[in-house]
N, C-alpha and C positions, 0 to 999 in steps of 0.2 A: 379852469385854472390856467391861467397864463405861465408859461414857460419862461425861464430866465434866459435874456439875451446875452451875447458877450459885449464887454465893455468896448467901447470906441478904441479902436486902434488895435485892438486885441482879438480879432477875428481868427477863428481856427483854432485858438488856444484852449486847452482843456486843462482842469486841475488835476494834479496825479493822484492816482488813488494809493490808500494806505500802502498797499503792497509794494507798489512801485517806489515810495517813498524810503520805505524800509530796505529795499534792495540798494537804493542809491548809497545810502547811510551806511550799510554794511560793507559796500566797496570802497567807501573813504576809509572807514576803519582799518578794512584789511591793507590799503595802501599805507595807511600810519604805522601799520605793524611792521611793513618792511622797511620803514626808515631806520636808518642807522641813529641819526638823532632827532628828537622831536623840536619842531619850532613852536613858537607861541600860537600859531594859527592852528597847529595841530592839537594842542592842547584845548584850544577853544572849541574845537570841533568833539574832543574827546569829554569834556566837561557837560558840553550841550546832549551829548548823547546820554550821560548818566542820567537825564531828566525824562529821557524819552519814555512813551505810554508802552513800548512794545518791551517786556523783559529780555528779549534775546539781544537786542540792541545794548540796553544796559549791561547786560553780563559781558558782552563782546567789549565793550568800552573799558569796563573795568579791568578784564583780560590782557587787553592792550597796553594799558598802563604799567603793568608789571615789566615791560621791556624797557622802560624809561631809565634814563640816569638820574644823578642826585637833582638836575633841575626840575624834578616833580614834587620837592619838597613843599612849595607853596600850595599845591594841589592836594595833598596829603588829607586835610580836613574833608575834602569833597569825597575822596574815596571811601574815608572812615565812615563818612554818613551811609554809606551804602550796606552797610551792617545793618540798617534798619530797613531794607527793602523786604517786603512781603513775600518774596518768592526765595526759597530756600537755595536754589542753584546760584542766585546773586550773592546770597550770603556767603557760601562756600567760595566763590570764584573771588570775592574780596578779602576773604581770609588767605587764600594762596597770593593773591598779589600783595599784599601787606606784608606777609611772611616772606615772600621773593624779596621785597625792598628792603625789608629789616636786616635781613641776612647779609645784603650788600651793602647797606648803609645800616650799620649800628648805632649812629648817631639818632636815627629816625625813632629809637624806641623810646626818648623821651617826650617826642611828640604823641605817640600812641598812649603814654603813661597820662600826660596832661587831658587827653581828650576822655580817656576811659575813666579818670577820677570825675570829670566834670560832666559827663554825660549822665542822664536820667533813663535813657533807653537801656533794657537789659540786653538787648540783642546787640547793641554796640558794644556794652560792658564785657559781656561773655567773648564776644568776636575778639575784642582787643586782647583780653586776658589770655585768650588760647592763642593768640599771635603771639605774644612776648613768651608764653611757655614754649612755644616752637623755637623762637629766634634765640631764647634762652640768655638774655642780657638784660637782668632787671637791675635797674640802679638802686640806690638807698631811697629814695623816694618812691619807686616801683615796688620795693619791696614792702614798705610801709602800707601802699595802697592794695597790694595783693592779700596783706594779712586782714586789713579791714574788711575786706569782700567775702573773707570766709563766714561773716555773719549776715551777708545779704540775705533778704527776704526770698528772693528767687532763687529756686534749684539751679538753673542753669548757670546762674553768675556765680554762685557757691563751687559749683562742681569745675567750672572753669579757673577759677581763683586757687582752689586746693592743687589743681592740674598744674597750673603756672607756678606756685610754689614750690613743688617738688622738682620742677624742671629748669626754673630760670632763676632760683635764689640760692647763692653760693653754699650760705649756712643755713639751710634746709631743716638741719637736724635741730637746730636751736627751738624750732617750732612744733615738734612732735606733741607737743601737749595742748597745742592750739588746734591741730589737726584732730586729734582723739575725737572731740565729740561729734564730727563729721561721720564717724563710723556708726553713729545711731540716728543719723540722717532720715527725712521720711522717705529721699527718694533713691532707689537703689543705685543709678548711676551716679549720684554724688557720693556714695559709700565707695563706689568701684574706684573713683577719682582719688578719693583718701588713702584706698589700698595701694594704687600704683604709686602715690607719693611716697607711702612708707617703704615700698618696694626700691624708689629710686635713693632715698636716704639709707637703706640695707641696715647693715646689724645696729647701728644707732637707734633704730626703733624697736628693738629687742624689748623694752619695757613694755611695750604695746601689745605684746605677744599675746597675751591671755585674751584681749578683748579680738584680736585678728582671728585667733583660732575659733572663737565663738561662732564668726561669719562662714565657718564650714557647714554651718548648719541653715545658713540663710535659704530662703525658698526661690531665691532669684539667682539664676544661672550665672551671670555677669559677676555677681558678687561672689559666688563661691569659687569660680574660676580665678578670679582675682586675688582673692585671700589666699589661694593656692601658691599663685606666683610672688605674693608678697613673703610667704614662709619662706619660699625657694631663698630670696634674696636676703632674707634677715636670718634664717637658718636656727637651728636649735630648737625644733618645735618638741612640745611635751610628749610624754609617752601616749598618753590619750589622744593627742592630734595626731601620732604616727599612725594609728589602727585608722584613724577616719582619712589619713592621707592614702592608705592602701585601698580603703572601700570605694574612695573616690573613683578607680579604676571600674569599678561597677556602678556608679552612681546613675539610677535609672531615673531620676528628676530631669536630666538634662533633655532640653528640648533644643537649644540651641548649640548646633552643630560646632560652631568656632569655640563657644565657650568650653565645650566638652573636650575638644582637642587640646585646647590650652590647659585645663586642669589637668589631663591625663599625660601631658610632656611633662607638666611640672610636678606631679605625683612621682614618674618615674626618676626624675632628676634628684628630687630629696631622697629616695630610696636608696640611689645609687651610692650616697654619701654615707649612710649607716654602716656599722662594724658589723662583724659576721655575728655576735650574738644576738644584735638587734633583729638581723635578717631573720635568723633561726627562731627567734622567737615569733616573729609573726609568720613565719613558715606553719610554725605548729598551730597558731589559730585560724589559719585559712581553711581548714576543713570545716571548722564550726561556722565560721562567717560564711562559707561557701552555702552551707544549709539554709541560713537563714535570709540568704539572697536568692534562694533557688525560685520563689514567687515572682521576684523581680526580673528575673533573667527570661520568663517566659515570652516577653513582647519580642515581636519580630523586629523593631528598632533595635533591640540590645543585642540580638544575636547577630545582626548586621553589623553594628559597631565592634563586638569583639571579633568577630570574624576578619574585619578589616584592621582593627588596631593592632591586635595580637597575632592575627595569622592562624588561628584555629577553630575548629567548630563545636568543639567542647566545652560549651561555656562553664559548667561546673568545675572545672581546673584552672581557670583563667589565672589565679592569684598565685598558684604554683607555678605555673609556666613563666609567669613576670619574675617571681622570686629566685628560681632555679636559674633562668637566665643571668639575673644579676650576680648570683654566687658564682655561676661559671664565667661571667667577666673579670670579676673582682678578686675572688679568693680561691681560685681553682689552682693556686701553686701554693697554697697553705695547708697545712695539716687539717684543721676545722673545716676547710672549703672541702677538700677531699672526702674528709669523712660524710658531709653533709650530701655530697654530690653521688656518692657511693650508695647511700639510703635512698636518695630520689631516683637513682638508675632503676630502682625495683617499684618505682611508683605506678599504679594501676593505669595511669593514663601514658599511653605509647608515646605522646608528644613530649611530657614531661622527661620521661625514661631516655629518650632517644637524645634531647638535649644535653642530659648528665653524662650518659656516655661518651657522647662525642667530646664532651669537654675533658673526661678523665683521660681519654686516648690521647688528646693533646696537650694534656698538662705536663708541665714539668717535673722532673723526678726530683723529691725533695730527699737529702742525705739521711 
């Protein structure tokens, strides 16, 4: 087999290996990144790098573009097209870059909306919707587009649309009826996004509270945790939901640590807003509830959670611990609060009794 000889006049020259080419391109991109203002030649290098075979090069080029000034406007379509990149890292960098540019130059939002409306690529649509949601600046035409995409056949687009609606539409409360169907979506992450939207809207979402409360029974960690957060923002849960909120503190179904923590924080925030009668009612129900939960509290993971979250080892009294802490915090200088704390000071649990006694000793004297 004959070897390939060098072309005349090119003796000694060899073709650069791919690794060397990548190093050279990355060096050029790093130099551009340090420039105060990008030239037309810089943009040519960047847009060429967006088409490179190596995703690290594409990712770097998108990242460098975030440093540009408003002169990047003609190149926005090429950046937007990177949402279609098959590598998730590039999608994320594209979102970060367009988010940064959109914050600096709000007028770019109209370009995002135009391309999102016209694109048939679901990754591009969802990426632009999430960008607009983060920038928080949807025009009237953008508002119409976002609402239309609530019915998109792809769950990623529906989820991104409802997230954008809650975050970027000034009068999002006007669309609570259009958001409601997404609470029954097949995709749990889309349901969670709808709950986030209701949380952002706040008390104006109250008429949807019944459906939101039902999601406290969802088999999905993210849905239950987000339902808790939505109820915190909307307020005034029903009596049945209040008991569920207390039992959330011992929900053995949680496998996602982040979701479990958010749910626990939301539960305590809600309990802290209730009056003394409600707190006492729940306290009286704790003993029976604890008996029902004994089997669930056998798992090692649950013991670890309760020890970390409540600072006690005796899992069978954890709800009384939470409630007596709340009573001590909010009602220790009222007659009803003192009466409850005096009863709690005789609790079989040394932890509960100690909290009650400490609170009584430091409480203000009532006339």
